[in-house]
Structure formats: structure tokens, C-alpha cells
FIZASE-245127 format. One record per residue: x, y, z of N, C-alpha, C in turn; residue in one letter. Coordinates in steps of 0.05 Angstrom, whole numbers, padded with zeros to 5 digits, always signed. Example, Ala and Ser with C-alpha at 12.3 -4.5 7.8 and 13.67 -1.06 7.14 Angstrom:
+00264-00114+00156+00246-00090+00156+00264-00066+00156A+00257-00045+00142+00273-00021+00143+00258+00001+00157S
//
This chain:
+01406-02736-00841+01419-02723-00865+01438-02701-00857M+01431-02683-00840+01449-02661-00833+01475-02672-00820P+01472-02693-00803+01496-02703-00790+01515-02715-00810K+01504-02729-00830+01522-02740-00850+01537-02719-00866K+01523-02697-00872+01536-02676-00887+01558-02663-00871I+01553-02657-00845+01573-02645-00829+01596-02663-00824M+01592-02689-00826+01614-02708-00821+01632-02711-00846A+01623-02702-00869+01639-02703-00893+01663-02685-00891M+01685-02693-00904+01708-02676-00905+01706-02659-00931S+01698-02633-00927+01693-02615-00949+01712-02591-00947V+01726-02585-00968+01743-02561-00969+01725-02538-00980D+01713-02523-00962+01694-02503-00971+01707-02481-00987F+01733-02477-00984+01747-02456-00998+01748-02461-01028S+01744-02487-01036+01745-02494-01064+01717-02496-01077K+01697-02491-01061+01669-02492-01071+01659-02464-01078L+01642-02461-01098+01628-02436-01103+01613-02427-01077P+01611-02401-01073+01599-02392-01048+01570-02402-01045D+01555-02402-01067+01527-02411-01065+01525-02440-01056E+01543-02457-01067+01543-02485-01060+01552-02489-01031L+01571-02474-01022+01580-02476-00994+01557-02469-00975S+01543-02448-00981+01521-02439-00964+01498-02460-00965Y+01494-02472-00989+01473-02492-00991+01479-02516-00973L+01504-02524-00972+01512-02546-00954+01507-02538-00925I+01515-02514-00918+01511-02504-00891+01481-02504-00884F+01465-02495-00903+01436-02493-00898+01424-02521-00894E+01433-02540-00910+01423-02567-00908+01432-02579-00881M+01454-02570-00871+01464-02580-00845+01452-02566-00822A+01434-02547-00827+01420-02534-00806+01434-02510-00794G+01454-02500-00808+01469-02476-00798+01452-02451-00803V+01453-02433-00784+01438-02408-00785+01453-02389-00805D+01444-02389-00830+01459-02374-00851+01460-02344-00845I+01438-02330-00836+01441-02302-00830+01462-02296-00810P+01463-02312-00788+01484-02307-00768+01512-02313-00779K+01513-02333-00797+01539-02339-00809+01548-02316-00827L+01529-02304-00841+01535-02280-00858+01544-02257-00841L+01530-02252-00819+01538-02231-00801+01566-02235-00790L+01572-02260-00784+01599-02266-00774+01620-02261-00795W+01614-02268-00820+01633-02264-00842+01637-02234-00847E+01615-02219-00845+01617-02190-00849+01634-02177-00827L+01630-02186-00802+01646-02176-00780+01676-02183-00784R+01680-02208-00793+01708-02217-00798+01720-02200-00820L+01705-02194-00841+01715-02177-00862+01722-02149-00852G+01706-02139-00834+01711-02113-00823+01736-02112-00807L+01742-02134-00793+01766-02136-00777+01791-02139-00794Q+01788-02155-00815+01811-02161-00832+01817-02138-00852V+01796-02126-00861+01798-02104-00881+01783-02079-00872R+01796-02064-00854+01782-02041-00843+01773-02020-00864P+01786-02021-00887+01779-02000-00907+01751-02004-00918E+01739-02027-00913+01711-02030-00923+01691-02015-00906I+01700-02005-00883+01680-01994-00865+01665-01970-00877S+01679-01954-00893+01666-01930-00905+01643-01939-00923D+01647-01961-00937+01626-01971-00955+01604-01984-00939V+01613-02001-00921+01593-02017-00906+01574-02000-00889L+01584-01978-00878+01568-01962-00860+01559-01936-00873F+01560-01934-00899+01549-01911-00913+01519-01915-00913D+01505-01905-00892+01477-01911-00888+01459-01897-00908L+01470-01880-00926+01454-01867-00946+01446-01887-00968A+01461-01909-00970+01456-01929-00990+01438-01951-00979Q+01422-01964-00996+01408-01988-00988+01427-02009-00979P+01419-02026-00960+01437-02047-00950+01445-02066-00973L+01427-02072-00991+01434-02091-01012+01458-02080-01029V+01456-02054-01035+01478-02041-01051+01504-02042-01036D+01503-02036-01010+01527-02036-00994+01540-02064-00993R+01523-02084-00988+01534-02111-00987+01545-02119-01014L+01532-02111-01036+01541-02119-01063+01568-02106-01069A+01573-02082-01059+01599-02069-01063+01621-02083-01048Q+01615-02091-01023+01636-02102-01006+01640-02132-01011V+01617-02146-01014+01619-02175-01019+01603-02182-01045Y+01614-02176-01068+01600-02181-01093+01594-02210-01098P+01608-02228-01083+01603-02257-01088+01577-02266-01075C+01565-02250-01057+01540-02258-01045+01518-02259-01066L+01504-02281-01067+01482-02284-01086+01458-02267-01076S+01440-02261-01094+01416-02246-01087+01400-02261-01065L+01400-02288-01067+01386-02304-01047+01398-02300-01019Y+01425-02299-01017+01437-02296-00991+01432-02268-00980L+01434-02248-00998+01429-02220-00989+01400-02218-00979V+01381-02230-00994+01353-02229-00986+01349-02243-00960S+01363-02266-00956+01361-02281-00931+01370-02264-00907T+01392-02250-00911+01403-02233-00890+01384-02210-00884L+01374-02197-00906+01355-02175-00902+01330-02184-00887L+01320-02207-00894+01296-02217-00881+01301-02222-00852S+01325-02232-00846+01332-02237-00818+01334-02211-00802Y+01347-02191-00814+01351-02166-00800+01324-02152-00796L+01306-02154-00816+01280-02142-00813+01264-02155-00791N+01267-02181-00789+01253-02195-00767+01263-02187-00740R+01288-02179-00739+01301-02170-00714+01298-02140-00709C+01282-02127-00725+01280-02098-00725+01270-02087-00698S+01255-02104-00683+01245-02095-00658+01266-02095-00636D+01287-02109-00640+01309-02111-00620+01327-02087-00624T+01327-02068-00606+01343-02044-00610+01372-02049-00602D+01388-02030-00610+01417-02032-00606+01424-02031-00576I+01408-02018-00560+01413-02016-00531+01413-02044-00519E+01392-02059-00525+01390-02086-00513+01413-02104-00522Q+01420-02102-00547+01442-02118-00557+01468-02111-00544S+01472-02085-00538+01496-02076-00524+01496-02087-00495L+01474-02085-00482+01472-02094-00455+01477-02125-00453R+01469-02139-00474+01472-02168-00475+01500-02176-00486D+01515-02155-00494+01541-02160-00507+01538-02179-00531R+01516-02175-00546+01509-02190-00569+01521-02177-00594D+01545-02185-00602+01559-02171-00624+01544-02174-00650L+01532-02197-00655+01516-02200-00680+01492-02181-00680D+01479-02179-00656+01456-02161-00655+01464-02132-00659G+01487-02124-00647+01497-02096-00651+01504-02092-00680V+01518-02111-00692+01526-02107-00720+01502-02106-00738F+01482-02123-00733+01457-02122-00749+01443-02095-00746G+01442-02085-00721+01429-02059-00716+01443-02036-00731A+01470-02038-00732+01485-02018-00746+01480-02020-00776L+01478-02044-00786+01473-02047-00815+01445-02036-00822L+01427-02037-00802+01400-02026-00807+01398-01996-00801M+01421-01983-00795+01422-01954-00792+01413-01944-00765G+01419-01959-00743+01409-01951-00717+01431-01940-00699R+01452-01929-00711+01474-01918-00695+01465-01895-00678L+01446-01879-00688+01437-01856-00673+01421-01863-00648Q+01415-01889-00645+01399-01897-00622+01416-01905-00598Q+01442-01900-00600+01460-01906-00577+01450-01891-00552L+01445-01905-00530+01434-01892-00507+01456-01880-00489P+01448-01863-00470+01465-01852-00450+01454-01860-00422T+01472-01868-00405+01464-01876-00378+01456-01852-00361E+01442-01857-00339+01434-01836-00321+01459-01821-00311V+01481-01836-00308+01506-01824-00298+01519-01805-00318S+01509-01805-00342+01520-01788-00363+01540-01802-00381G+01546-01827-00375+01564-01843-00392+01549-01856-00415L+01561-01855-00438+01550-01869-00461+01560-01898-00461S+01549-01915-00479+01559-01942-00480+01588-01943-00490F+01597-01922-00504+01625-01921-00512+01643-01920-00488L+01635-01902-00468+01651-01900-00444+01651-01926-00428H+01627-01939-00426+01625-01963-00411+01641-01986-00423L+01641-01988-00450+01657-02008-00463+01687-02004-00460L+01695-01978-00461+01723-01972-00457+01732-01979-00428A+01715-01973-00409+01722-01979-00381+01724-02009-00376R+01706-02025-00389+01706-02054-00384+01727-02068-00402S+01738-02054-00422+01758-02067-00439+01746-02084-00461G+01721-02079-00468+01708-02094-00489+01715-02082-00516D+01738-02088-00526+01749-02075-00550+01734-02082-00576G+01723-02106-00578+01711-02114-00603+01685-02099-00609E+01668-02097-00588+01643-02081-00591+01650-02052-00596L+01669-02041-00581+01676-02013-00583+01687-02007-00611L+01703-02025-00621+01715-02021-00647+01693-02020-00669R+01674-02038-00668+01653-02038-00688+01637-02012-00687V+01631-02003-00663+01615-01978-00660+01631-01954-00671L+01657-01953-00665+01673-01930-00674+01676-01931-00705L+01679-01955-00716+01682-01957-00745+01656-01951-00759M+01634-01954-00744+01608-01948-00755+01602-01918-00754A+01620-01903-00741+01617-01873-00741+01608-01862-00714G+01609-01878-00693+01602-01867-00666+01622-01845-00659A+01612-01823-00646+01629-01800-00641+01647-01805-00617D+01673-01809-00622+01692-01814-00600+01698-01789-00584A+01691-01765-00594+01696-01741-00579+01674-01733-00560T+01652-01749-00560+01630-01743-00542+01638-01746-00513M+01634-01726-00496+01642-01727-00469+01621-01737-00450G+01629-01746-00426+01610-01753-00405+01592-01729-00399I+01567-01734-00396+01547-01712-00395+01544-01698-00369G+01553-01710-00347+01549-01697-00321+01568-01708-00301Q+01569-01695-00277+01586-01704-00256+01614-01693-00257G+01632-01701-00239+01659-01690-00238+01676-01697-00262P+01668-01718-00276+01683-01726-00300+01671-01715-00326D+01654-01695-00323+01640-01684-00346+01660-01676-00368R+01654-01683-00393+01670-01676-00416+01691-01697-00423G+01695-01717-00406+01716-01737-00412+01706-01755-00435Q+01723-01759-00454+01716-01776-00478+01721-01805-00472T+01715-01821-00492+01720-01850-00490+01750-01855-00486V+01767-01838-00498+01796-01841-00495+01805-01834-00466L+01793-01813-00454+01799-01807-00426+01793-01832-00409H+01770-01844-00413+01762-01867-00397+01781-01890-00401V+01789-01896-00426+01807-01918-00431+01835-01913-00418A+01844-01888-00419+01870-01881-00406+01868-01884-00376V+01847-01873-00364+01844-01874-00335+01840-01903-00325R+01829-01920-00342+01825-01948-00336+01850-01965-00341S+01871-01952-00351+01896-01966-00358+01892-01988-00378E+01875-01983-00398+01869-02002-00419+01886-01996-00444Q+01912-02003-00443+01930-01996-00465+01920-02007-00492L+01912-02032-00494+01902-02042-00521+01878-02026-00531P+01860-02018-00512+01837-02002-00520+01846-01974-00529I+01864-01962-00515+01875-01936-00523+01886-01937-00551V+01903-01957-00556+01915-01960-00583+01894-01965-00604D+01874-01982-00598+01853-01988-00618+01837-01963-00624M+01829-01947-00604+01813-01923-00609+01828-01904-00628I+01853-01899-00622+01869-01880-00638+01874-01891-00666L+01875-01917-00669+01880-01928-00696+01855-01928-00713S+01832-01927-00700+01806-01929-00715+01795-01901-00722V+01797-01882-00704+01785-01855-00709+01798-01841-00733V+01783-01825-00747+01794-01811-00770+01814-01789-00763D+01810-01775-00741+01827-01753-00733+01837-01757-00705E+01859-01772-00701+01869-01777-00674+01876-01751-00659P+01888-01732-00673+01896-01707-00660+01872-01692-00649D+01850-01693-00663+01826-01679-00653+01817-01692-00627R+01818-01718-00626+01810-01732-00602+01830-01727-00579L+01855-01727-00586+01876-01722-00566+01874-01694-00554L+01863-01675-00569+01861-01648-00560+01836-01643-00542S+01818-01662-00540+01794-01658-00524+01802-01656-00494C+01788-01639-00480+01793-01636-00451+01767-01639-00436V+01769-01645-00410+01746-01648-00393+01738-01622-00381D+01719-01622-00362+01708-01598-00350+01730-01582-00336V+01751-01595-00327+01774-01581-00314+01796-01575-00333A+01791-01578-00360+01810-01572-00381+01834-01591-00380E+01829-01616-00372+01851-01635-00371+01849-01653-00396R+01871-01656-00410+01872-01674-00433+01879-01702-00424S+01879-01721-00443+01886-01748-00436+01915-01750-00427V+01932-01731-00436+01960-01731-00427+01962-01725-00398F+01946-01706-00388+01946-01700-00359+01940-01725-00342H+01921-01741-00352+01914-01766-00337+01935-01787-00341W+01948-01789-00364+01967-01810-00370+01992-01809-00352A+02000-01785-00345+02024-01783-00328+02019-01790-00299V+01994-01794-00292+01988-01803-00265+01987-01833-00262G+01993-01848-00284+01992-01877-00284+02019-01889-00276L+02019-01913-00266+02044-01925-00256+02065-01930-00278P+02056-01934-00303+02075-01940-00325+02073-01918-00347K+02094-01916-00362+02095-01895-00383+02085-01906-00410A+02076-01931-00412+02069-01942-00438+02045-01928-00451D+02025-01921-00435+02002-01907-00446+02009-01879-00456I+02026-01865-00440+02035-01839-00448+02050-01841-00475L+02068-01861-00477+02082-01865-00502+02064-01871-00525G+02043-01886-00520+02024-01892-00542+02010-01867-00551C+02001-01850-00532+01987-01825-00539+02005-01807-00555L+02030-01804-00546+02048-01786-00560+02055-01797-00588L+02054-01823-00591+02060-01836-00617+02039-01829-00638G+02015-01822-00629+01993-01815-00648+01991-01784-00652Y+02005-01769-00636+02002-01739-00637+02021-01728-00657S+02011-01725-00682+02028-01717-00704+02024-01688-00712L+02002-01676-00705+01996-01649-00714+02012-01628-00698A+02024-01609-00712+02038-01587-00697+02019-01571-00679P+01993-01572-00686+01974-01556-00670+01968-01569-00642S+01977-01594-00639+01972-01607-00613+01993-01597-00593L+01984-01582-00573+02002-01569-00554+02006-01586-00529D+02030-01597-00526+02035-01614-00503+02038-01596-00478I+02040-01570-00482+02042-01551-00459+02015-01539-00452N+01993-01550-00462+01967-01539-00455+01963-01543-00425M+01952-01522-00412+01947-01523-00383+01918-01529-00377G+01914-01539-00352+01887-01543-00343+01875-01517-00333D+01853-01518-00319+01840-01493-00310+01858-01476-00291E+01878-01488-00279+01896-01474-00261+01923-01467-00275T+01925-01476-00300+01950-01471-00314+01970-01493-00312G+01963-01514-00297+01981-01537-00294+01983-01552-00321F+02008-01555-00331+02013-01570-00356+02016-01600-00349T+02020-01615-00370+02024-01644-00367+02050-01648-00351V+02070-01632-00356+02095-01634-00342+02092-01627-00312L+02075-01607-00305+02069-01602-00277+02058-01627-00264H+02039-01640-00278+02026-01664-00267+02046-01686-00263Y+02065-01689-00282+02085-01710-00280+02103-01705-00255A+02109-01680-00250+02126-01673-00227+02111-01678-00201M+02085-01676-00201+02069-01679-00176+02060-01708-00172C+02059-01724-00193+02048-01750-00190+02066-01769-00174S+02054-01786-00158+02069-01805-00142+02083-01825-00161Q+02073-01828-00185+02085-01846-00205+02103-01831-00224Y+02103-01804-00223+02119-01789-00241+02149-01797-00240G+02160-01806-00262+02187-01817-00263+02205-01800-00280S+02231-01804-00278+02250-01790-00295+02244-01797-00324V+02236-01822-00328+02231-01831-00356+02207-01815-00367R+02186-01811-00352+02163-01796-00362+02171-01767-00368M+02187-01755-00350+02195-01728-00355+02212-01726-00380V+02230-01745-00384+02247-01745-00408+02230-01748-00433Q+02210-01765-00432+02193-01769-00455+02178-01743-00462I+02167-01729-00442+02152-01705-00446+02170-01682-00457L+02194-01679-00445+02212-01658-00454+02221-01664-00483I+02225-01689-00490+02233-01696-00517+02211-01690-00537S+02186-01687-00528+02163-01681-00545+02155-01651-00542H+02173-01635-00531+02168-01606-00531+02157-01595-00505G+02155-01611-00484+02144-01600-00459+02164-01579-00448A+02153-01557-00438+02169-01534-00429+02172-01535-00399D+02196-01539-00389+02201-01542-00361+02198-01516-00346I+02198-01494-00361+02196-01467-00348+02169-01455-00350S+02149-01469-00362+02122-01458-00365+02109-01455-00338R+02099-01432-00331+02088-01427-00304+02057-01430-00304V+02046-01437-00281+02017-01438-00277+02007-01411-00269D+01982-01410-00259+01970-01384-00251+01984-01371-00227Q+01998-01387-00211+02012-01377-00188+02042-01373-00193D+02050-01375-00218+02078-01371-00225+02096-01394-00219G+02085-01418-00215+02101-01442-00208+02106-01458-00234V+02131-01465-00239+02138-01480-00262+02143-01510-00255S+02144-01527-00274+02151-01555-00269+02179-01558-00256P+02197-01540-00263+02224-01540-00252+02222-01535-00222L+02205-01515-00214+02202-01510-00185+02192-01535-00170H+02173-01548-00182+02161-01572-00170+02182-01594-00168L+02199-01597-00189+02219-01617-00188+02239-01612-00166G+02247-01587-00162+02266-01580-00141+02253-01587-00114V+02228-01578-00110+02215-01584-00085+02212-01613-00079L+02207-01628-00100+02204-01657-00097+02230-01670-00088R+02252-01660-00097+02278-01671-00089+02286-01662-00061L+02270-01643-00050+02275-01635-00022+02295-01612-00020G+02300-01598-00042+02318-01575-00041+02302-01549-00037F+02316-01529-00027+02304-01503-00024+02314-01484-00045S+02296-01467-00054+02305-01447-00075+02316-01422-00063C+02316-01420-00037+02326-01394-00029+02333-01391-00001G
//
């Protein structure tokens, strides 16, 4: 019977939702996982639903009814029953298994606060950014995971998920993070233990595309491109010292307000470094 149904040519878009799901159920399709997939798809296509979907103060049934009013009570109950049966599977195991349905289900059940931190001090947000797993990272960020949380220990202490994405040269991940978070400028202003922003790290990369992406999201006047690290070195200082620092990078920074005469703690400006790099003497 199931094989015959699946072999039929059926335009499911023209069927009522309940009838479509009934056919799927008769064909042996896992309806709860199908619903989870549809919810994830809706989240990707319509990001504005995330505020409703992940408002964990509301019961899950209410949230689903607001986002997908076409779901019948039977389908909502089926999904709830499935999620409750999976309640012993925590979000950490789903993340380690890269099980997107499991992660999404855990988030729907309000388990965002159970995100673990590795012994190294990295959270799963950092690990996902480093590996380039944008889909899982996007779902976590849209669910309200704190993108400003820094690495907890070691020489990279304080570096956010955006720092990690920049240092890993993951341009699509950098763009996705900044497009999803509510306050891009707040994230762009975060610094690590040595007071280095993501801009300090971006100018050390071979290409200027990530720097351009970061600057494209920095809209607030309060974001200071001339912020110095613990030694007073600005982003422009770093660009002048970097083996990849190019004329193009310097032009981009100056066009965004970088001060070529800003001095560090030793009174050295980017201009001094530029002259030294070209092999000229100042005196």
C-alpha cells in the first residue's frame, strides 16, 4: 500500500495540509521530522518568524499556531509528542552529531541555555564558526544564542564567534553572523583580551573581502575604526605591519575614517610604519 501511494503523481500543493500529511503518514513518512524540516525551512525563508518561534515564554503549541496556523491540532500534538519523547537527548549531543533536527527540536523545547563550553574555553558557537557549519550556527543565533560571548580562557580569551569566523577566513559565515544578530555594531565593537577587534584581525588576512564585509555592517557613529589594542596599535597600524597589508586595504580604512597620524604608546603612527616599510629613512 505505501509503495503504491508514493508512486502516485500527486500535487501536494493543491491538497489541504491535513490530507497531504495523511498521505505522507500512510506512506510511512516520519511526520514529526517532516514538520521539523518544514519549520526549519520556514525559518530560513522567513527570518522574521524567529521572534515568534523562539519566544520561549509561550507554550510551544501557541508559538506554532502563530507561525503556522494551518497546522491541525493533530499535527501539533504529534510533533509535541515526538519532542517530548526526545526530551532525554540534550542539545549538546545533537550538536556533536551535527543533527540539525535534534538541535532545532531542543531549541523548540527551550534548551538554549544548555549550550556547553569545551575545556578549551570555546563554545559550540566558536566551533561551528571555525568549521564553517553555517546552518547550525544560524539556527542557534536566531534562537537567541549570545554572539558576543568570548572564549573563556587561553591566549584567545574574549574572542567572539565573529573573531573566530574572521580568523578562519570564513567570509560567508562572517556575513551570515552580522546579518542575523540584532546589533551588528555591538558585536563589531567587542575586543579580545589584548583589546583587538575583528578589524585588527581582518587586515592580517590575504584578501580584503572580509574587511570590506565588516565595514559594510558598521553603521553606528560610535564604532571607532581608530580604536587601539593594548599597545595603542590601531587597525591601520596592523595593516601597515601585515605581510598581506595592501594599498587597497589602507585605502579602504582611510575612506572609513582611519587616522594615518594616530600614534601608539611609543609615539609611532601608521605613517611612520608605512615609510619604514617602503625602506625610507625619516631623518
